[in-house]
Structures are given as structure tokens and as C-alpha cells.
N, C-alpha and C positions, 0 to 999 in steps of 0.2 A: 324570060330567058335573057333577053338583051340587057335588062337591068342587072341581072346577076353577073353577066359577063363583064360589064363595065365596073360594077361596084363591089363585086364579091357577093357570096351567098347571104351573109348576115345583113348587109346593107340592102340587098335586093328584097329580102323578106320584110325588113323594117319599112322600106319604101312602099311595098305593096300593102302592108297593114295600115300604114298611115293614109294611103289613098282610099282604102275601103272605109276607114273611120271617117274621113272627111266627106266622102260621098254619102255615107249613111246618115250623117247629121245635117247635111245641107237640105234646106227646104226648097221644094220645087215652086216654080211660079204659080200663082193662082190660076185656076182653070175657069174659063168663061162658062156661065150657066151652072156652076157648082157653088156650094156653100163657101163663103169667104173663110180663109184660114184665120186663126187667132192673130190679133195684133194689139199689144199693150205697150204704150209709149209714155214716158214722162215728158210732158210739154215744157218748153222753155219758161212759160209763165207759171209753172208749178203745179198745174192740174195733171191728172192722168187721163190719157186718151185710151179707152178700151172699146174696141170695135164691137165686142159682144154686147155692150150696154146701149148700143145705138140702133137697135131694132126699131123699126117704125120710121127711121130717117134714111135719106139717101146720103151716102158718104162718098166723097172723093178723096183718095189717098194719093198724094203727089210727091214723087221723089225728085229732088232737085239738088243743085249745087251753085255756089256763087260764081264759079268759073265757067258755068254753062250758059252761054248767051240765050239759046232758045228757052232755057228754064226761066230766066229772068223775064223774058218777054211774056211767057204764058202766065207768070205769077200775076201780072197786071190783069189779065183776062179772068183768072180764077178769083182774084180778090173782088173784082166788080161783080162777078156772077154770085159769089158768096154773099156779098152785101145785099144783093137784090133778092136772093131766094132763101136766105137763112131762116127767115121767119116762116117760110113754107115747109121747113123740114130738111133743109140742106146742111150738111156738115162737111167741112174740108179740113184736112191736116196736111201740112207740108213737112216732109222729112228730108233734111239736108244731109248730103254725103260729105260735107266739108270736113277737112282735117282740123285738129285743134288750133293750129296756127292761123286758120281762116275764120275762127269763131267770131271775132269781133266784127268782121265784115258781114258774116251771116246774121248775127244778132241785129245789126243795123238794118239790113234788108227785112228781116222778120218783123222788126218793130213797125214797119210801114203797112203790115198786113192785118186785116181784120180777123182772119182765121188763125188758129193755133199752129205753131211750128215746133219742130224738135230736130234731133240729129240721130243718125243711125246708131250711135253708141248709147243712146238713151232708151233703146227698145229693150224691154224685158221679156216679152213673149212675141216671137216673130215667126208666123207661119208663111209669110210672104217670101222670105229668103232675100238674098241681095238683089237689087235692081239689075236688070240686064243692060241698062244704059240710062242715059239722062236726056231729057226728062221722060218720065213715065207716070201715068195717072191711071189708077184703077177706079172703076165705078161700081159701087156696091148698092144694091136696091134695098127697099124697106124690109125685105125678108132676110137680108144678110147674104144675098146671092151675088156673085161677081157677074156683072152684066156686060162690062166692056173694059178695054184697056186702050188708052190713048198714048201715042208717042208724041203727038203734036196737038196740043189743046187749041182749039179755035172756038170763038164765040158761037158760031152756027152749029158746030159739032156738039157743044154743050147743050144748046137749045134742042137740037134734034134727039139726042140720046138721054139727057138727064131730065129735062122738063116733063116728059111723059111718065117718069118714075115718081115724081112728086105728087102728093095728094092734091086733089082738085077741090 
């Protein structure tokens, strides 16, 4: 009613329909201990990252941005962890939220990483929805189940949560 009073009846109805349409298409954040939603991303290096094809591997999905200092700090930790445990079945993808004007900086940072990277605009199938903040990292186990969500990646946290999920 308040919308109609300010905008008129037609504008109020249009605003309401638009809000319902946007809410209905927005993906909810993944739920811990439930199957991971679909995620298909075109990587910067040209490959396709498809979460559904990575069953049997532990996957970390990291959302970051060049303007986010904590993101850049944890990328060093993620890169070292990936280098150390990739052969044991660990996969990582970094998905940047940078704007096109920041892509050159993002590509420069991405070039220093052993794991693949991409950008939000290169996601073709996204059941994860927009990140709630930065950085955020999801842990997906070998069965494709979301096991954890990190807001602040630390080496000890990775060892405590991710290592038990890797095959021994």
C-alpha cells in the first residue's frame, strides 16, 4: 500500500511484480550438509569448471576481489594448500567479483596462482547465488556435499576441515 501511495497504482504493481520476479530467480546460499548446487564457470585459462564433474575430489570455491585485502591474504594460503594437496584430490577455483575496469589487475593476481580462476560474469550455471560478502569459501566433499563455509581462511582451519575429507 505504501508503494502505491507514493508511486501510483500501476507503478506499485510493477514494482511488486519486479520484486517477486527477482526474489524468485535469486539462488539461495548453499546449505551445509546438503548437496552442493550446480556451478559451471568458464575459467580464465579457457577450461570449463563444472562442479558436477568433480565427484571424488574435495573442492574449495573461493569468492574474492582485488580490492579486498583479506581476500588477497587468504589467496596465498589457498595457493600453498592447493599446491600441497592437489595431487591428493584437492581442487580449488577462485571466482573474482571485480568489475571489468579492474580485470587487468585481477588477471595479474590470477596469473600468480596455481589453481584456476574466473569472474562472476563468466558463470553459466550458478546455484550458489551471489556471495554474501568477501572473502567466502565453500568446502565441498568428495560426494558433492557442502561441508563448510569459511569467511576467513587460515591454514590451520584448512588442515582441520579439509584434510580429513581427502582420501588417505
